[in-house]
C-alpha positions in Angstrom: 102.4 -22.1 -22.3 102.6 -19.3 -19.8 99.4 -17.3 -19.5 99.5 -13.9 -17.8 96.4 -13.5 -15.5 96.8 -9.7 -15.7 95.7 -10.0 -19.3 93.4 -13.0 -19.2 91.0 -11.5 -16.7 90.3 -8.2 -18.5 89.9 -10.0 -21.8 87.4 -12.4 -20.4 85.5 -9.6 -18.8 85.4 -7.6 -22.1 84.3 -10.8 -24.0 81.4 -11.4 -21.6 80.4 -7.7 -21.7 80.3 -7.8 -25.5 78.1 -10.9 -25.3 75.7 -9.3 -22.8 75.4 -6.1 -24.9 74.9 -8.2 -28.1 72.0 -10.0 -26.4 70.4 -6.8 -25.4 70.9 -5.3 -28.8 69.4 -8.4 -30.5 66.1 -7.7 -28.7 65.9 -4.3 -30.3 66.2 -6.0 -33.7 63.5 -8.6 -33.1 66.0 -11.4 -32.6 66.5 -13.9 -29.8 68.6 -12.4 -27.0 69.7 -15.8 -25.6 70.7 -17.1 -29.0 72.8 -14.1 -29.8 74.3 -14.0 -26.3 75.5 -17.7 -26.7 76.6 -17.1 -30.3 78.6 -14.1 -29.2 80.2 -16.0 -26.3 81.6 -18.5 -28.9 82.3 -16.2 -31.8 82.9 -12.9 -30.0 83.2 -9.7 -32.1 82.4 -11.7 -35.3 78.9 -12.5 -34.1 78.4 -8.9 -32.8 79.4 -7.6 -36.2 76.9 -9.9 -37.9 74.2 -8.7 -35.6 74.9 -5.1 -36.3 75.1 -5.5 -40.1 72.2 -7.8 -40.7 68.8 -6.1 -41.2 66.3 -6.4 -38.3 63.5 -9.0 -38.5 60.1 -7.6 -39.3 57.7 -7.0 -36.3 55.0 -9.7 -35.9 51.5 -8.4 -36.2 49.3 -7.8 -33.2 48.3 -10.9 -31.4 50.9 -13.0 -33.2 54.0 -14.5 -31.6 57.4 -14.4 -33.4 57.2 -18.2 -34.1 53.6 -18.2 -35.4 54.3 -15.3 -37.7 56.8 -17.4 -39.7 54.9 -20.7 -39.7 52.5 -21.1 -42.6 48.9 -21.9 -41.9 48.2 -25.6 -42.6 44.4 -25.3 -42.5 42.0 -25.0 -45.4 40.3 -21.7 -46.3 36.7 -22.7 -45.6 
């Protein structure tokens, strides 16, 4: 198989650029930038399309982290 480097380089640069932009956009939708960056590196425009079409996650309340907002409290209500 003969690959033309005049095409491979720009396509790889575009793919990486889309992954970086998806990671940045994920932060505006309360999602993990690193997870979406990696996902977009592997799936490319499909992952970017999913990120754009899925609704954003709700904002955590004040003083709560993203993880603690989704974990139910295991304590009793004394």
